[in-house]
Structures are given as structure tokens and as C-alpha cells.
C-alpha positions as CSV (number, residue, x, y, z in Angstrom):
1,M,-48.3,-27.4,0.5
2,L,-47.2,-24.4,2.6
3,V,-44.9,-26.5,4.5
4,I,-43.3,-27.8,1.4
5,S,-42.9,-24.2,-0.1
6,L,-41.3,-23.1,3.3
7,S,-39.2,-26.2,3.5
8,V,-37.9,-25.6,-0.2
9,F,-37.2,-21.7,0.6
10,K,-35.4,-22.7,3.6
11,V,-33.1,-25.1,1.7
12,I,-32.4,-22.4,-1.0
13,L,-31.8,-19.9,1.7
14,C,-29.3,-22.1,3.5
15,N,-27.5,-22.9,0.3
16,V,-27.2,-19.2,-0.6
17,I,-25.8,-18.3,2.9
18,A,-23.2,-21.1,2.6
19,T,-22.1,-20.0,-0.6
20,N,-21.7,-16.6,0.7
21,G,-19.7,-17.7,3.7
22,I,-17.1,-19.5,1.2
23,E,-17.0,-16.5,-0.7
24,I,-16.1,-14.5,2.4
25,G,-13.6,-16.9,3.5
26,H,-11.8,-16.6,0.0
27,I,-12.0,-12.9,0.2
28,E,-10.6,-12.7,3.8
29,K,-7.7,-14.8,2.5
30,Q,-7.2,-12.3,-0.2
31,V,-7.3,-9.5,2.0
32,L,-4.4,-11.2,4.4
33,S,-2.4,-12.1,1.2
34,L,-2.7,-8.3,0.2
35,S,-2.1,-6.9,3.5
36,Q,1.2,-8.9,3.8
37,N,2.4,-7.8,0.3
38,N,1.6,-4.5,1.2
39,Q,3.7,-4.7,4.4
40,L,6.5,-6.2,2.4
41,L,6.5,-3.3,-0.2
42,K,6.4,-1.0,2.6
43,E,9.7,-2.4,4.3
44,E,11.2,-2.4,0.6
45,I,10.5,1.3,0.1
46,A,12.0,2.1,3.6
47,K,15.1,0.1,2.8
48,D,15.3,1.7,-0.7
49,T,14.9,5.1,0.2
50,S,17.2,5.1,3.3
51,L,20.5,7.2,3.0
52,S,22.8,4.0,3.2
53,Q,21.2,3.0,-0.2
54,I,20.9,6.6,-1.7
55,S,24.6,7.7,-0.9
56,P,26.2,5.0,-3.1
57,K,23.9,5.6,-5.9
58,A,24.3,9.4,-5.9
59,I,28.0,8.9,-5.9
60,D,27.6,6.5,-8.9
61,L,25.7,9.1,-10.7
62,G,28.4,11.8,-10.3
63,F,27.1,13.6,-7.3
64,N,29.6,14.4,-4.6
65,N,29.7,15.5,-0.9
66,S,31.7,18.8,-1.1
67,G,31.3,19.4,2.6
68,S,30.7,23.3,2.1
69,I,27.6,25.2,1.8
70,T,27.1,27.9,-0.8
71,S,24.2,30.1,-0.5
72,L,23.1,33.0,-3.0
73,S,21.9,36.0,-1.7
74,L,20.4,39.2,-3.7
75,D,21.0,42.8,-2.4
76,I,17.7,44.0,-3.6
77,P,14.4,42.5,-2.4
78,I,12.7,40.1,-4.4
79,A,9.2,41.9,-4.2
80,L,9.2,45.8,-4.1
81,R,6.6,47.4,-2.2
């Protein structure tokens, strides 16, 4: 009786382990797919935030490159001691 019980337990345990292995395989595929998508998104962000992409968009929005720098200065200190 003990041998039969242990044999049944072994079959059930093997089934659980096999099922878990299949699930791990699916999860690993998902991780790989998400990693690839993440890399593509990083490359797209890098491309879209590059100066060669932003400059024409800024011009279309009315910004211009004046070439001169204007700075504001105050004769009095900001914080008085």
C-alpha cells in the first residue's frame, strides 16, 4: 500500500514539475519579447529626442535660432544679508 501511495505521489509531483517547466518557458519567452520591445522603444526615444529631430519641429512651432545671447542682470543682490 505504501509503494502504491508513493508511486501516485511521484506521478503527481512529476506532472506538477512538468507543468511548471512549461509555464517557465512561456514566461521566459514573454521576458525576451518585452526586452526586445523595450530596446526598440529606447532606440525610438533616442531618435525622437535627438537634435536633428527636435530642431525642425521647433522651427515649425515658431522658435528661431537668433544666434545672440541675452542675459538679465540685477544691480541689487537677490537676498539681502
